[in-house]
N, C-alpha and C positions, 0 to 999 in steps of 0.2 A: 428391576423397573423393565419392563417393559408392555404393549400393547399385542396385541393378535397380528399386527400391522406391521409393529416395527420390533424391531431390537431393542436389548438397553447399547449395543454400539452403532446402530443406525441412529439412535435418539442422539448418541455422543458425538456422532459427525454434523449431524444438521446444527447443533446447537455451536458448533464448530465456525460453521459456514454462515450464520445467523450472527456472531461475534463479528469476521471476517467482514459482511457488508454493513453492519453497524459502524466497524471502526474503519473502513476505507472509504463507504458509498453517503450512509446517510450524515456525515457530518460535511459532506459538498467542501472538503478541504482538499480534495484528489482527482476535481471533474478533468481536468488535461489530461494527468498522469495516465486515468483508468481510460477511458477513453481511446487514448494511445494503444494500448493494450489489445482492445477490445478489436476495435479495428484495424489496426496494420497487423494483430498477430491470429485474428480471424479469431477472436476466443469466444466464445459463447459469457455473457456473464455470469452463468450458475455454473461453471468450467473455471471460470476465472478464480470466484470466490471458494471453490472445494481446492482447486490448488492450493488459492492464498491459504487455506485452513492446513494443510498437511503438513504446509514447508514449517507453520507458524509451529504446531507441534510436533516438528522432526528436532526443532532447534528448541523445543523448552521454552518455549517464548509464554507459552498457558499458564503459567506456573508464577508468571509477576504482573505488576500493569506495570504500561511504559506511559512515557510524555510524549506529548506529542510531537516534537523531534524524533524522538526513537519512530515513532512511525511511519515517516518518511525514507530513514534510516533503513527501516527491515523493508518495505517495499522498495527499495534500491539492491538491497542483497538477494534479494525473491524475484527479483527479476533477472539479473547477473547468474543466478546457478541456475535457473531453469532453462535458460540460455533463450532466451525472446529474441525479435528481430529489433537493427536499429539499436545498439544501446542506448548510443552519444544520445540520440536525439531523446529517446527516454530520459534520460537524465537529465536533460536542459527540460524538459518538461516537469521536472520534479522541483529542480529548480525552481521552474516559474509557480507552480500552485503552493510553494514553499514562501516566496518571497512575499509571493499574492495577498497568501492568508495570515502571515504572520507580522504582526506590528508589536509582537515583543518575542520570547523566548530563549534560547540557548545563543548567546550569543559567539561561542566556538562554530559551534555550524554551519552559523549562518555564514560567519567570519571564510569555512570551508566553502560554500556552496559560491559567494561572490569570490572568493578567488581565481576561483575556475571559469573566468571571464564572462559571467556575467551579468548585464550593466543592472543596479536595480531602478535606474532611470527610465528603463524599458518595461516595467512594471506597474508603474503609474497610473491610478485610471482616471 
């Protein structure tokens, strides 16, 4: 499968980028985390989703479905793996996004997040 403009490999790459946009941007659960990556690290959105897609495939995560809690863990792992700026601030923003969006979910992950000194009272609207 290919077109006169795109090879099969290019189409697979674009599909991977589309998947990352769908997982991380379109569901609007990573608003503050993504904004931080883009603004503080000076990464263009297209480059971010390409990097996420590459990392996703390198780790074989595209071979199975992931629940929402796993998506937060994967984003944290990605951030540390690529060595972006201010990881402590990023971790706090991921926690904020998680607690802000989470009404249920994996109790152990929530316990892990909240044990790092972030008070859930800070996130009430």
